[in-house]
C-alpha positions as CSV (number, residue, x, y, z in Angstrom):
1,M,122.0,106.7,5.6
2,G,124.7,109.1,6.8
3,E,128.4,108.7,7.3
4,L,129.6,105.1,7.4
5,I,131.4,104.1,10.6
6,I,133.1,100.7,10.8
7,K,133.1,99.1,14.3
8,N,134.1,95.8,15.8
9,N,130.8,95.4,17.6
10,F,127.2,96.5,17.7
11,I,126.8,99.9,19.5
12,L,124.1,102.4,20.3
13,S,125.4,105.6,21.9
14,K,124.1,108.9,23.2
15,D,127.1,110.6,21.5
16,Y,126.2,109.2,18.1
17,Y,122.5,110.1,18.3
18,G,121.5,112.9,15.9
19,S,124.4,112.3,13.5
20,N,122.5,109.7,11.4
21,Y,125.5,107.4,11.3
22,A,125.4,104.2,9.2
23,I,127.3,101.6,11.2
24,R,128.9,98.4,9.9
25,F,130.4,95.5,11.8
26,T,131.2,91.9,11.2
27,D,129.9,89.4,13.7
28,S,131.5,86.2,14.9
29,F,129.9,84.2,12.1
30,E,131.5,86.6,9.5
31,N,128.2,88.1,8.6
32,T,128.2,91.8,7.8
33,I,125.7,93.9,9.6
34,D,124.7,97.4,8.5
35,Y,122.3,99.6,10.4
36,N,121.3,103.2,10.8
37,H,122.1,104.2,14.3
38,D,119.4,106.7,14.9
39,S,116.6,104.6,13.3
40,V,117.5,101.6,15.4
41,L,117.6,103.7,18.6
42,D,114.3,105.3,17.7
43,Q,112.6,101.9,17.2
44,L,114.0,100.5,20.4
45,D,113.2,103.6,22.5
46,T,113.0,102.8,26.2
47,R,114.2,99.2,25.7
48,I,117.7,100.7,25.5
49,T,117.4,104.0,27.3
50,D,116.0,102.4,30.5
51,L,119.0,100.1,30.8
52,P,121.5,100.8,33.6
53,C,124.4,100.9,31.1
54,W,122.7,103.7,29.2
55,E,122.4,105.8,32.3
56,K,125.9,105.0,33.5
57,Y,127.9,104.9,30.3
58,G,125.6,106.5,27.7
59,K,125.8,103.5,25.4
60,Y,124.8,99.9,24.8
61,T,127.2,97.5,23.1
62,R,127.2,93.9,22.2
63,T,130.3,92.1,21.1
64,R,130.5,89.3,18.6
65,R,126.7,89.2,17.7
66,L,123.7,91.3,16.9
67,P,121.2,91.4,19.8
68,K,118.2,89.2,19.1
69,F,115.8,92.1,19.7
70,V,117.4,94.0,16.9
71,E,117.5,91.3,14.2
72,G,114.0,91.9,12.9
73,L,114.2,95.6,12.6
74,E,113.7,96.9,9.0
75,T,116.7,99.3,9.3
76,V,119.1,96.4,10.0
77,I,120.7,94.7,6.9
78,I,122.4,91.4,7.5
79,T,124.6,90.1,4.7
80,K,125.3,86.4,5.3
81,S,128.8,85.1,4.8
82,K,129.3,82.5,2.1
């Protein structure tokens, strides 16, 4: 993975694409989620890029939790809190 960016939420962004960022955030259950931005976006493809928020804002975000449709992706690592 590339440069690590710490965020407060899950994010996919047009501005980040191509930079190979590794993103980390902590969800509302205190789990740490790490993912490679470009790999996740590539796997989701039009599921994200066809959304109105992608067209209007150039990003998709989810506060507090990881989206269900992202949980099973191989490039997403969830470290459960103890």
